[in-house]
C-alpha positions as CSV (number, residue, x, y, z in Angstrom):
1,M,-59.1,0.2,7.6
2,S,-59.0,0.0,11.4
3,F,-58.7,-3.0,13.6
4,H,-60.1,-2.9,17.1
5,T,-58.7,-5.5,19.4
6,T,-59.4,-5.8,23.0
7,S,-56.9,-7.4,25.3
8,S,-56.3,-7.8,28.9
9,C,-53.0,-7.7,30.7
10,G,-52.4,-9.9,33.7
11,D,-49.4,-9.5,36.1
12,F,-48.5,-12.3,38.6
13,R,-45.4,-13.6,40.3
14,D,-43.9,-17.0,39.9
15,F,-42.7,-19.2,42.7
16,E,-39.3,-17.5,42.8
17,G,-40.9,-14.0,43.1
18,R,-40.2,-12.9,39.5
19,E,-42.9,-10.8,37.9
20,I,-44.6,-12.2,34.8
21,R,-46.8,-10.2,32.5
22,V,-49.2,-11.9,30.2
23,V,-51.4,-10.2,27.5
24,T,-54.4,-12.1,26.3
25,D,-57.7,-11.5,24.5
26,L,-59.6,-13.7,26.9
27,M,-61.4,-11.0,28.7
28,Q,-63.5,-13.3,31.0
29,V,-60.4,-15.1,32.4
30,T,-58.7,-14.1,35.7
31,A,-55.0,-13.6,36.1
32,E,-54.9,-16.8,38.2
33,Q,-56.6,-18.8,35.5
34,I,-54.1,-17.4,32.9
35,A,-51.3,-18.5,35.2
36,Q,-52.8,-22.0,35.5
37,I,-53.2,-22.2,31.7
38,Y,-49.6,-21.1,31.2
39,K,-48.4,-23.6,33.7
40,A,-50.3,-26.5,32.0
41,R,-48.9,-25.4,28.7
42,W,-45.4,-25.3,30.0
43,Q,-45.7,-28.9,31.3
44,I,-46.7,-30.0,27.8
45,E,-43.6,-28.3,26.4
46,V,-41.4,-30.0,29.1
47,F,-43.0,-33.3,28.2
48,F,-42.2,-32.9,24.5
49,R,-38.7,-31.8,25.2
50,W,-38.2,-35.0,27.3
51,I,-39.6,-37.1,24.5
52,K,-37.2,-35.5,22.0
53,Q,-34.2,-35.9,24.3
54,H,-34.8,-39.3,25.7
55,L,-36.8,-41.2,23.1
56,N,-34.8,-39.9,20.2
57,I,-37.8,-38.9,18.1
58,P,-36.7,-35.9,16.1
59,T,-39.6,-36.2,13.7
60,L,-42.8,-38.2,13.6
61,F,-43.3,-40.7,10.7
62,G,-47.1,-40.2,10.5
63,T,-49.6,-37.5,11.0
64,T,-52.6,-39.5,12.2
65,E,-53.3,-40.0,15.8
66,N,-52.7,-43.7,15.6
67,A,-49.3,-43.2,13.8
68,V,-48.2,-40.7,16.5
69,Y,-49.3,-42.9,19.4
70,G,-47.7,-46.0,17.8
71,Q,-44.4,-44.3,17.3
72,L,-44.4,-42.8,20.8
73,F,-45.4,-46.1,22.5
74,C,-42.7,-48.1,20.6
75,A,-40.1,-45.5,21.5
76,L,-41.2,-45.5,25.1
77,I,-41.1,-49.3,25.3
78,V,-37.6,-49.4,23.9
79,Y,-36.5,-46.7,26.3
80,V,-38.0,-48.6,29.3
81,L,-36.4,-51.9,28.2
82,L,-33.0,-50.3,27.6
83,N,-33.2,-48.5,31.0
84,W,-34.1,-51.8,32.7
85,L,-31.2,-53.6,31.1
86,F,-28.8,-50.8,32.0
87,V,-29.9,-50.8,35.7
88,A,-30.0,-54.6,35.9
89,A,-26.5,-54.9,34.4
90,Q,-24.9,-52.3,36.7
91,T,-22.3,-53.8,39.0
92,S,-19.1,-52.5,40.5
93,W,-17.3,-51.8,37.2
94,P,-13.7,-50.9,36.8
95,Q,-13.3,-47.2,36.0
96,H,-12.7,-47.8,32.3
97,A,-16.0,-49.7,31.9
98,V,-18.4,-47.3,33.6
99,L,-21.0,-45.9,31.2
100,S,-23.7,-43.4,31.4
101,F,-27.2,-44.4,30.3
102,A,-26.9,-42.2,27.2
103,R,-23.6,-43.8,26.2
104,F,-24.9,-47.3,27.0
105,S,-27.9,-46.8,24.8
106,R,-25.8,-45.4,21.9
107,L,-23.3,-48.3,22.1
108,F,-26.0,-50.9,22.5
109,L,-27.9,-49.7,19.4
110,L,-24.6,-49.6,17.5
111,Q,-23.8,-53.1,18.7
112,N,-20.5,-51.7,20.1
113,L,-20.7,-52.4,23.9
114,P,-17.6,-53.3,25.8
115,V,-17.1,-57.1,26.4
116,E,-17.7,-56.7,30.1
117,W,-21.1,-55.2,29.5
118,L,-22.1,-57.9,26.9
119,I,-21.2,-60.6,29.4
120,Q,-23.2,-58.9,32.2
121,I,-26.2,-58.4,30.0
122,Q,-26.1,-62.0,29.0
123,R,-26.1,-63.0,32.7
124,V,-29.0,-60.7,33.4
125,L,-31.1,-62.0,30.5
126,L,-30.3,-65.7,31.4
127,Q,-31.4,-65.0,35.0
128,C,-34.6,-63.3,33.8
129,T,-35.5,-66.2,31.4
130,S,-34.8,-68.8,34.1
131,C,-37.3,-66.9,36.4
132,F,-40.0,-67.2,33.7
133,M,-39.2,-70.9,33.1
134,N,-39.8,-71.9,36.7
């Protein structure tokens, strides 16, 4: 039994001058097109890495398109709201009260924020609600 495969090898340089060699079975595609496909694929990988790191979605609950979109949108909304709250509550904190966004998020979700932060968040939310009431 013999297998006959035809493949093409493309060499190109990245933006830092490093040589990259790609082997493909797409014979009608130029090396530049392969580079563009690879670049687009890499952007997708970077996007999913960002989702896993920032939105804390280690696994998806569903497999349907609607389930995946629903989970991603909910996680993104929570991320944006937490980030907004974090930025809005930033003031000139004493050194012991300074938090990174990751630590703030963790402590917020565990309901274990320092008192200074709770007071400032309450002020921010009261200011926000008074803007909507006027």
